[in-house]
C-alpha positions in Angstrom: 11.5 46.4 116.4 12.7 47.8 119.8 16.2 46.1 119.3 16.4 47.4 115.8 15.6 50.9 117.0 18.2 50.6 119.8 20.8 49.4 117.3 20.1 52.3 115.0 20.3 54.7 117.9 23.7 53.2 118.9 25.0 53.5 115.4 23.9 57.2 115.2 25.6 57.9 118.5 28.9 56.3 117.3 28.7 58.2 114.0 28.2 61.5 116.0 31.3 60.8 118.1 33.4 60.1 115.0 32.1 63.3 113.2 32.8 65.3 116.3 36.4 63.9 116.6 37.0 64.8 112.9 35.8 68.3 113.5 37.9 68.8 116.6 40.9 67.4 114.7 40.6 69.8 111.8 40.1 72.8 114.1 42.7 72.1 116.7 45.2 70.0 114.7 44.6 67.0 116.9 45.0 63.8 114.9 42.4 61.1 115.2 43.9 58.0 116.5 47.2 59.9 117.3 47.9 60.7 113.6 48.2 64.2 112.2 45.9 65.1 109.3 47.6 65.2 106.0 46.9 69.0 105.5 48.6 70.0 108.8 52.4 70.7 108.2 54.3 71.4 111.4 56.7 73.5 109.4 54.0 76.1 108.6 53.9 77.3 112.2 57.7 78.1 112.1 57.4 81.3 110.0 54.2 83.4 110.2 52.8 84.3 106.8 52.3 88.0 107.8 56.0 88.7 108.3 58.4 88.9 105.3 61.3 86.6 106.1 64.6 88.3 104.9 66.7 86.6 102.3 70.3 86.4 103.4 71.2 87.2 99.8 69.3 90.5 99.9 71.7 92.1 102.5 75.2 93.5 101.8 77.8 90.9 101.3 81.0 91.0 103.3 82.8 92.2 100.2 80.3 95.0 99.7 80.5 96.2 103.3 84.2 96.2 103.2 84.6 98.0 99.8 84.5 101.5 101.3 87.3 100.7 103.8 89.5 98.3 101.8 92.8 99.8 102.9 95.0 97.9 105.3 94.3 100.4 108.1 90.5 100.5 107.4 90.5 104.0 105.9 89.2 104.8 102.4 91.8 105.2 99.6 92.6 108.8 98.7 92.1 109.6 95.1 91.5 112.7 92.9 90.9 113.2 89.2 93.3 115.3 87.1 92.8 119.0 87.2 93.1 119.4 83.4 93.7 123.1 83.4 94.8 124.2 79.9 97.5 126.8 79.5 96.4 130.4 78.7 96.4 131.3 75.1 97.3 134.6 73.5 94.5 137.0 74.4 93.8 135.4 77.7 94.5 137.7 80.7 97.0 135.1 82.1 99.0 134.8 78.9 102.2 136.9 79.4 104.7 136.6 76.5 106.2 134.3 73.9 109.8 134.4 72.9 110.0 135.4 69.2 112.8 132.8 68.7 110.5 130.1 70.1 112.7 129.4 73.1 110.1 130.0 75.9 106.6 131.0 76.7 105.5 132.8 79.9 102.2 133.0 81.8 101.1 135.6 84.4 101.7 134.4 87.9 100.0 136.3 90.7 102.7 135.1 93.0 105.5 136.8 91.0 107.3 139.6 92.9 110.2 142.0 92.2 112.7 142.8 94.8 113.0 146.3 96.1 115.5 147.7 95.9 116.3 145.9 92.6 119.8 144.4 92.7 120.2 142.8 89.3 118.8 140.4 86.7 118.7 137.4 88.9 115.3 135.6 88.7 113.8 132.2 89.3 110.9 130.0 90.5 110.1 127.6 93.3 107.2 125.3 92.5 105.2 122.5 93.9 103.6 119.8 91.7 101.0 117.5 93.3 100.1 114.4 91.3 97.5 111.7 91.7 98.3 108.0 91.6 98.3 108.1 87.8 100.9 110.9 87.7 98.4 113.6 86.7 98.5 117.1 88.2 95.8 117.9 90.8 94.8 120.8 93.0 94.5 118.9 96.3 90.8 118.7 96.9 91.3 115.2 98.3 93.8 116.4 100.9 92.3 119.5 102.6 93.9 121.3 105.5 97.3 119.9 104.5 100.4 122.1 104.1 103.7 121.5 102.4 106.4 123.8 103.7 109.8 124.6 102.2 112.3 126.9 104.0 113.9 129.4 101.7 116.2 131.5 103.9 117.5 135.0 103.8 117.9 135.3 100.1 114.2 135.3 99.6 113.1 136.8 102.9 111.8 139.9 101.0 109.2 137.9 99.1 105.8 138.0 100.8 105.2 134.3 100.0 108.6 133.0 100.9 110.7 132.4 104.0 109.2 129.8 104.0 107.4 128.9 100.8 104.3 127.1 102.1 101.4 125.8 100.1 98.1 124.7 101.8 95.9 122.3 99.8 93.6 122.6 98.1 94.8 125.5 96.0 91.6 125.6 94.0 90.4 128.8 95.7 93.6 130.8 94.8 94.1 133.0 91.8 95.6 130.8 89.1 95.8 127.7 91.3 98.2 126.1 88.9 100.3 128.8 87.1 103.0 126.9 85.3 103.4 124.2 82.7 106.7 122.7 83.9 106.5 119.2 82.4 106.0 117.6 79.0 106.3 118.8 75.5 104.1 119.7 72.6 104.8 120.5 69.0 102.7 123.7 69.2 104.4 125.1 72.3 107.9 126.3 73.1 107.7 124.8 76.6 105.3 122.3 78.2 102.5 120.0 77.0 99.7 122.5 77.2 98.4 121.6 80.7 99.1 123.6 83.8 100.8 121.4 86.4 102.5 123.5 89.1 101.9 126.1 91.9 104.8 128.5 92.0 106.3 131.6 93.5 108.5 133.7 91.2 111.1 136.3 92.0 113.1 139.0 90.2 115.6 141.6 91.0 118.3 139.5 92.7 122.1 140.1 92.3 123.5 138.3 89.3 126.1 136.6 91.4 123.6 135.7 94.2 122.6 132.3 95.6 119.1 131.0 96.1 118.7 128.2 98.6 115.8 126.1 99.8 115.3 123.4 102.4 113.6 120.0 102.4 109.8 119.8 102.1 107.8 119.0 105.2 104.2 117.8 105.0 101.8 118.6 107.9 98.1 118.6 108.5 95.0 116.4 108.3 96.3 114.3 105.4 100.0 114.5 105.9 100.3 110.7 105.6 98.5 110.7 102.3 101.2 112.8 100.4 104.6 111.5 99.5 107.5 113.8 98.6 108.6 112.1 95.4 111.7 114.3 95.1 113.2 117.5 93.6 114.0 118.7 90.1 116.4 121.6 89.9 117.7 123.4 86.8 120.0 126.3 87.2 121.4 129.0 84.8 119.3 128.1 81.8 115.7 128.3 80.6 113.6 125.5 82.1 113.7 122.3 80.0 110.2 120.8 80.2 111.3 117.6 78.5 111.4 115.9 81.9 109.2 113.5 83.8 108.1 114.7 87.2 108.3 111.2 88.8 111.1 109.5 86.9 113.4 112.5 86.9 112.9 113.6 90.5 115.9 113.0 92.8 116.6 113.3 96.5 117.1 116.7 98.1 120.8 116.0 98.5 121.2 115.1 94.8 119.2 118.1 93.7 121.5 120.4 95.7 119.0 122.6 97.5 120.5 125.8 96.0 121.9 127.4 92.9 124.2 130.4 92.2 123.7 132.8 89.4 126.6 133.3 86.9 127.2 135.6 84.0 124.9 134.7 81.2 123.0 132.4 83.5 120.9 134.5 85.9 117.9 132.2 86.1 117.1 129.1 88.1 114.1 126.9 89.0 113.3 124.0 91.3 110.1 121.9 91.6 109.2 119.9 94.6 107.3 116.9 93.3 104.5 115.5 95.5 102.1 112.5 94.9 99.2 111.0 96.6 100.4 108.0 98.5 98.8 104.8 97.1 98.7 103.0 100.4 98.3 105.8 102.9 101.9 105.4 104.1 103.6 108.2 106.0 105.0 111.0 103.8 108.6 110.3 102.8 111.3 112.6 101.8 
């Protein structure tokens, strides 16, 4: 009976040791006999469950982060929507006159001046047309603090906005920012396509055998490298023919001539300097 009690006591002690080892193993992750328990995964300790691990796919991709600066020089592309300013209609304060024979139509230009003293019927215009990459007229909101300057010389030194003719963009804050419809045609209009496209100065009262001259355009300012001088379109001694394309029909300064001389029966002349936003940010040409 004593041996049996001792045996039972020994078994109880061994069982206690085993139970204690199992408890220690589950609490501290110590495997019994050198083996890990099946429920203990070493990978679970690598990322605490109270911290949200970020998904690489959640952040911006390399393409997305580069999309705002996708130009070769790392600067954003310059763009601007079309101004879409319709021509004034009869009854509008900026509508001036219409030829009864249907040859021309005229709009009020706040930059139109008459020479004093008046020397003759010589008249004309110098204009600038700024286009976006799609060839549509704009007012230059995308190229602020940028000026295009065209020398005009002595023949127009009396005009308050000439000598030189300089336009600072944007022109949106000026009266009639675009005052002329120089390009395109429409079956309902004597001239133009019905959309204002140019910023001009006008002049009257010049001698009828006089000469108007102008120099090459120079672009300066914050966005000078974002504007290209496409070329020049000059028409002398006749009414302006709007059936021309501002880009395709623009020519070099030398080819345009840079001047015109009035003649009997032809005391009018106009020239347009065509500008366009540079598609790649290249330095202004011309």
